[in-house]
C-alpha positions, 0 to 999 in steps of 0.5 A: 482330546484324544483316542488312544489310537494312534496315527503314526510313529516318529523320531525325536531326532534332538533333545535341547535344553531350555533357559540355559539346561538348569536342573529346574529347565524342560527340553525343546525336542524337534520331532520328525514325522514323516508317517505324520500330518502335518498338513492342516497343523496350526502352531499351539494345536496339540499332539499327543507324543508317547500318550503326554498331551503337547503343545505344537510351537513350531513345524516345518515340513514334516518336522514340529517341535514342542516344548517339554516342562520339567515336570512333565520329565519328571512324571513322563518317560521317553520325552528326554531322549532321542528314539521313536515316539507314538503319535496322535492329533488330538480328536475333533468332533465327528471323528472316529472314536475307535479307542476310549477318551482319553486326555493325554495327562498321563497319570503314572508311570509302571514298569514291564515285567513282562513281553512275550509271544503267544501264537500269533498274539503278545503278551505283555504284562505291566505293574502298575503302582498302589495309587493307580491299582485301584481303578483297573478291571478286568476288560477295563481301559488303559492306555500305555504310552499313548496306546489305547488296550482292553485288560484282560487280568488283574492281579493285585499285589501289596504295592499295587497290581499287575495287569495283563493285555494281550497285543494283536500283531497290527498294534505292535507293527505301527506303535512304538510299544514293538520295543518293549522290554521286561524291565521298561517304564512306559506312561500310563493313563487310566479310564477316565471315567473310573477317575469319575467314579472315584470322584462322585462315590468319595463325596457321596461317602462325605456327605453321608457321615 
């Protein structure tokens, strides 16, 4: 479990194919994270990378490695090339829950439609595909590239919806969201509570038939 509060921005410095580099193979990422504490990290620990939960398979100093399966690569963005990534350690019992409950399981990809400064803040708009649009609500939570954010507006469309998010300068400065541009794909994870509400309501409807 995670909270969507990014601890540091690391950098993927190497992407090496696994299993001989076949079309079905995943990759091993080498990530340098000088601002990300690895003092208490153990092999097998979970770290959220751009919102996707990955397992540490090797670490030394301020560098660690994770293996990303082909399935994960097919369902996410930002895990197959060198560049900056948002990092967060797994939540421990007793930790402060400053964001919202995040599983680190990416539900789908959105696409940035607008990202511009407005006064001291930034106006971020993302097109969300139809399969995820029903889970989003005004003042609800969503995770974008591993960052816990609050939805300020939802505009329904034929092929999904567009959400608007107001970003404070601090969030832009300390995460990879500063690199967004119109057209950029982003990893999305819907609010866990919305997922369970849908399941419970669906089960009630079935029993009522």
